[in-house]
N, C-alpha and C positions, 0 to 999 in steps of 0.2 A: 749331554743332551737328554731331554725328557720330552716325550710326546704323550699327549692325553687326547683321547677322542671318545665320542659318544655316538652310538648308532641308534637313531630314532626311527622305528619302523612305522610307516604311514600306510594308509589304504592304497590300493591299486598298485601294489608291488613296488612302492617307493621307499627309499631309505634316505634320511637326511643325516649327514655326518659332519658335525662341527668338530674341529680339532685345533689344538694349541701346541706349539712347539717352542720350547725354551732351549737355547744353546748358551752355555756359559762362556766365559773368556777362554780364548785359545791362542796358542802361539802361532806365529807366522810360519808358513811353509818354508822349508830350507833354513830355519833358525835352529840348527842342530844342537847348539849348546843352550838354547832357551834363554838367551841373554837380552833380547830386545823386548819392547813392551808387547802386550797382548792385544789381540783384537777384542773389541767390546762384546759383551754378551748381548743377546737380543731375544725377543719373544715375538712370534708371529701367529696369526690365526688364519685358518683355511676353512672353507665351507664347500661341501659336495652334496649333490643330489643324485642318487642312483636309482634307475628303474630296472628291475630284474624280474620279468614275468616268467611264469611256468608254461613253456611251449613244447613240452615233451611230445605231445600228441602230433606235432608238426615235424618231428624229427630234429628239432633244434634243442640241444641239451641245456645250454645256459646262455640265452640271449641277454643282452643288457645294453644300457646306455648310461652315460653320466655327463653331468656338467659340474663345473667347479670354479671357485674363485680362490686363488692362492694369494697370500699376503693381503688379506681382506681389508686391512686398515691402512694400506699403502705405506708401510713402515720402511724407512731408509736404513739399511744395515749392510754390513760387509761380512759375508761368510768365509771369504778366502782372501788371503794376502800372502805375499812372498817377500822375504828379505833378500835383496840382491846387493851386489857390490856398490851400486849407485844409490842405495837407499831401500825403501820399501815400496812395493807395488800393491795396490788394492784392486780387488775385483768385486764391485758392489753387486748386490742381488737385484733381480728385476723388480720393477714396481708392481703394483697390483696387476695380476694377469688372470686370464680366463682359460679354462681347459674344457675339453669335451671329447667324447669318444663313444664308439659302439663296439660290441663284440658279439660274435656268433660262433658257436661250436657245434659241429655236425657229427 
């Protein structure tokens, strides 16, 4: 697995973070002797925007909020699969999805 990200600092305490993740071929879970075929490799892109102002004067140490898009290009891939007695079982990744959150530390 290789992750690459770039943090771009913008005005108004905003940070834009594009990232790319590459995962090479991997064996199925419970394929202890590594005898079956491998899961395909994949590359996905994510994009996040974080807001982290300096509010120390209000007694809040590190406030922040973020929004993000994961699997930006809606890539179909399978990060996990298991070899069972009846064959193999695949657990595909979610399609494009959106995240968001806030944090306050006092």
